N, C-alpha and C positions, 0 to 999 in steps of 0.2 A: 632547461627543461628539470626540472625533478622530477628523479628517477625514481618508483614504486619498487618491491621485493616482491617475489613471490616466493619467498624462503629460501631459493637456492640462484636465481638468475634476477640482473636488475630492468624492469622494464620501463620505458615513458608511458606517459599516457596514453590508452589506446583505447581505438571505438571501432567496431565493426558493424558497416550498414548493409544490410541482407535486402535484396528484393521481390519480393515475389508476386512476380507480375500475374495479373488479374483476381488476385485472393480478396475476397469479399469476409469481411469479419463475421458475417452467419457463417461461412462456412466451419468454423470451429464448435465441435462438440467432444463431448468425455469419451463416446465410443470410439467418431474417427479419430480426433489430433489430442489424445487425453496429455501430450506434453502443452501443447496450446493453450488445452484448456486451463492448465494450472496455472500458465503462463498468464492467462487473460484474467483470471482470477487475484491470484496472489503476485501479479509482477507490475511492473510500472506501463503505464500505456494513455490511451485514450478509448473510450467506446466506438468511435471511430474516426478516420481522417477524409476531410474533403477533397477531391481531387479538383487540377484546374480543368479547363475547357480548352475545346475538347477531351474527352476520358478517355484520352488516347496512349498509345505505351511512349512513343517519342517524346512528343508534349511535356508526356507527367515525369519521363526519367530526367529528362535535361533540368525542369522544373527544381525536380527533388533535389537536383546536382548543385543548380545556382542560386534556389530563392526566389526565383524572376517566373513571373506569369509569360504562358506560351507567344503572346503579346510584346513582352519585352525581350524574349532571349531570343524570339526569331524563328524554333520548331513550333512552328502554327498547326502543322499536323504529321500524321506518318507520311501523307506525300500532299506535296503543294506545287504551286508555281510562283517562281519572282517573275514580274511582267520589269522588272528594272535588270537584273543579270540576262533576262530569257532562260533562264535554266528552271528544271523539272528538279522536284527535291524527292525520291522514293526511299523511304528506309531498307527495305530491304534488296536496292542496291546500291553497294559501297562503292562505287566509279559515282554514282551521282548523292551520295549522300553525306562521305565521308570529305565533305571538301570544308576549308576552315571557315569561309565567309558564311554559310548558312549557319551558325554555332554562335548565337550572343551570350554575354554574359561571362563570371568567370566560375570555373566548376570548384567543386569543394576540394577536388587533388589539387587542381592551380595555386587555390588558394594555400591550403596546407604546404605546399611547393615553395612558396613564398615567404613562408615563414620559418623554414627549418622543419618541417611535419615532412617525411617519407612515406610513401605512397604507394598503394599496391591495388589494381582495379580487377575483378574478374567478368569482362562480358559485359559491364555496364552499357546501354546506350550513351555511344558517342563519347564513350572512351579510348576508341582508334581514331579521333581524328588526331590530326598531325599536330594542329597549332604551332607551328613553327615560327611564327611571327612573336608570339608569346610564349614561347617556351612553357607551358600548360600542359604537359603531356605527365602521367604518373611516373613514378619511378619503374613500374612493370606494369603491364598490362596483359591479358588474355584474349585474343578475339572472339568471338560469337562463336559458339558451336552448338545448336540446337542438340545434337543428340550425346552430348555429352551428360553422363548418368551422375547421380547428386554424390554418389561416396568420391567421383573425382575432384567434384566441390567442396568436400568436406578436406579432403588429402592435402589439395592447395591453399588452403587458409590457416589450419594447422602447421603446415608447414612453413607458410610466411612466419606466425611466431613461435619456429622452431630455432628460427636462427638467431645468431647472436645481436646482440642489442647492436651493434655496428649497420647491419644490415639488416635490419629486421622493422616492420613499415609499420607505421604507429596508427594508420588511420587503412583501414579494406574495406574495398567496395566490393559485394557480390551479386551477380543475378542470378536468378530460377527461374525460366521459363514454363516449367512444368504446368502448370495448373489453369493459364493462359491456353496453354498448345489445347489442353483436353477440352476447358470450356467452349474452344471456338469447333471442336472434332464433334463434342460428343452433348452439349449445353450443359445446363446448371446444376444437376441433379443425377441419378443413377451410380450406377456400378464402377465403372471408370472413374469418376472423377472421384468418386470415394475411394477407390482404390488409391488413388494420388494423392489424394489428400493426408493419406496416410505415409505415404514413399516419404512427403513433404515433411511432415509432424518428426518421423524418425529422422530425417535428415538436421531437420534444427537441434532433436535430442541429440543424436549422436555429437553434432556440432559444441553441446552446453558440455555434455559428460566430456571431449574433449579437452575441454575448459577448465573444467571439473579438476581433472586429472591432473591438471599442470598446475593445480592450486592458481587458477587465473580470475576467478569469478569475481572476485572482488578488485582483480586487476585492472579488466579488459569490459568494456564498456560493449551489449549491444544492442543494437537499434534494427527491429524486423519492421517492414514498410510494406505497402503495395501501391502499385500506380493506380488503380482503378478497379470495378468491380465487375460486373459482366451479365448480360442480357439473355432471356432464350429469344431465340427464333423463330418463328413458327409460319407453314405455310399458309394460313389464314390473315393472315399480319403482312402483305404485299402489298408495295406501291410502286406504280410501275412510271417509270421515269418518264418514258417518252409519251406518256398520257394525259403530262401535267405539261410538255414544253418540247417545241419542233428540236431536236439536238442537232438539225443541222447550221443553226444557227449560234451553238455555243463551241467555243473557239476548246476553252479545259475546263477540265471539272477536280476539284480538287475536294481532298478528304472522302471519307468513309466511314461509318454512316450515315452521317449527313452531308449534304453535298454542298460545295461551292462553286456556285457557276460563272464562268467567267465568256462572254458572249462577240462576238468577232465582232469587229469594230465600227462593222456597219448596221450592226443592230442594235435598237436601243433597251438599254437596262430596265426603266419604264415601260416600256413595251412589255417583255419579258417576265418581268414583276406582275403584273397586271395578269396575263395571259396564264401566271400560275394561279395565282389568287382566284381568279374565276374559277378554274379546274377543282379548286380546293375546296370552294364556296360550294359546288355544285355536289361535291362529295360529302359535304358534311352528314348527311343522311342517314353515312354508314359510320360514322363517329370523327373524331379529330386525331386524323392520323399524323399530321405533320402541321410544322410553321412554314413560314415565309417570311424572310426577312430580307430587306435592303439591310447592306455593310453596315451604314450610319445606323439603321433599327434596329440594330442587335441588343438585347437587353444588358444594361451596364451592369450588371451582378456575374455575370460572366469573366467582364473583364478583358473581353477577347478582342471585340472591336466596335463597341458600340458608343461614340461618340468620345474617343480618349485617343489622343494624340502619342505613337509611342515611331519607334525609328523602323520598325518592320509592317507600317501598315501596307504597303505595297503588297505584300504575302498576301493579305487577308480577300478573297473575293465579294467583288462589289453586291453578290445575291446568293442570298443560304438557302438550301433548304431542310429544315432541320425534323426529322422524324422522330413521334413520340417514342419515348422505349419499349423496347420490343418488337418493333415495327420495320423493315427493310426495305430498301427503295433497291431497285432493279430493273431494266430494261426486258421487255418480251420476249426479246431473241438471247438475252445471259440466261431466261427463268425457262426458257426452251433446252438452253444446252446445256442446264443443268437436272434434267428431264422432267421438269417443273416438282422438283422437288429441292427447296430452298438450303442452303447452305452457304457459310458455316450455320453450327446450331446454336449458337453463345457466339451474341455480340458486344461492343463497347463503342464510347466514342460518344454515346447520347449528353442532354445535359449533364452536367458534375453535381449538379444537387439532387441528384434522383437517387431515392434508397437501395437499389441497385448498383449503382454507379460507386458504391461509397468504396472506401479503402481501408488499408488496416494500417496501426501503431502499434506497438508492443517495445518494451525497450526492460534493460538491465542492466544490470552492474554498478560502479560506486559514484559515478555521474549521478544517476536516479534517486541515489541512497544519500545521498551526503545535499540534492539540491527538494527532496519530497521528503526525505524521513522515511523509516518503516513502519509507521501506524497503516494501520490494513485502509485508514478514511483518509488516506493521503498518498497513494498509489496513483490516483488516476487526475489526469489532468481533460479539460473541456473537448468536447471536439474541434479543429483545428483546417486550416485551409493547409494542404501541403507545401506551399508557400514556405513552412516555418521550420521544414528539416533541416537547412541548409544551415540556418543561423543553430538550430539544436547540436548539428555536427558541430559545428564553429566550436560552440559553446561545451562542451566538452571534451577539446581539445586545447581551450583558451587561445581560440585561435581569432585573431581581428577580421569580422565578416567584411566581405565587397561590399558593396550597395546591393541592396537588394528589395523585392516587394515583404518582404517580412517584419516580424515584431521585434523590436530590441527594446525592452524594460529594464531600465537601471542598470546597462551594462548587460542584462544577461537575456537568453532566448525565453520561451512560453514555459519553460519548465522549470518554474517556480511556483511556490503558493498561493500566489494572488491567480493562477489560472485552473487551483485546484476544482476534481468535480463534484458540484452539489452531493452529501450524501442520499439528499432521496432524488436524484435526476432517475427520470423514466422518461424511455423516448416514446412519444405520442405519433411516430409513423410506423405504420405496420409494416411486415417485411412480407412480400417484397414491394407491396403497397404501386400497384397496378389493376388494373379491370380485369384482365383477363387471369386471374391469379389459378382460374380452376381449368383453363384449356389443357396444360402440362402440367405434368408433377414436379413442380419448382419450390415446393415448402424445402425449409431444412428443417429435421424431426432434432428435436433437442439442442438447439442452439443453446453452446452456454452465451450467448449476447443474451437471449429471452429470459435466462437464468437471471442473469444480475439486470439488465436494465428495460424490463416491461412485465 
């Protein structure tokens, strides 16, 4: 590896990948997030990134780390059942989730380790899995701590960079749950969320100043992504599961807010499907609130389970209820226990192509400058699926990627002139592109995105 210099120390090519959980591109504005506003205007990136289906945290973070769709890496939801192993995956339960067999594919830190690039991972979903059979653990990793303040994350990342070259990681991943947590608690607008946006913007600016003070802005690449967006919930958009199906016939329910149903073996999937469809059709006069699919009929564009063969097919439930964005499925008893006030106030996991589910992609550093130049008209690439991020990170560190679902063109990732965003790009979909736009205050005032692309 050829070392670079910041004037006083040698550095190997280095990339920092930061995930801002639940951060929608429309959250960026000059008033609330001035640093990200400037980065979106004058920096590298894409207008938005398309998450994988389902647009949930664990499936998408493992897609970002492996370049594989959830149906190909095995983490098909935040919660799901595997009828082969007869085990339940629950993302919030380490005893159930941190088992190597769940996690397919090759993570970016595993790829880096195999090729002599040292790694450090801060709280990224999947990084705590031991992977004893593959030796695929990071050089260092920090376990999830939801109460950690953002200043500690800055200290951790800059502390890694301040080491001598023999022990300094060249690939650093960091996970920031702030905006996702606030979005779930308060929804996608309001004072609390706006305050959190300011905190996250300050976190990124402080990190960048730390790089600048170390004369590392031409040495270190920073890639800022999110896993998905967020949609508001409402007591006006409730779907009662026990009005659709007899729950005594269902053995396992996978996922949320979409529901994968696994009936007991003595009950017919076709009969239950017909029952749900009949109830849906009766209720259509009140609007199309949800869709119902047999596993084999799931839309192919979701690349989830519709007519595709994959080794994790058994993890996909045979019957799915997929609510329209902003709608919530709950039982009457659960709703009563919430005192008839649905929470959380923000939810994701819907159709990954919905405007409200869009993810973020911003970048800075020598890799982007080398590939795209410095002309203001060449700083952005077209919107893309998040399966490409793994290849982009590999490309930035001259790593040979493991087999994945992303794109390799001429030996490089999509960060090249062939994928430049047209200068006249205009987003034809209004934000938030939902019928209930006036139900609650969900508009984003003075969004940088609208200034650039609407």
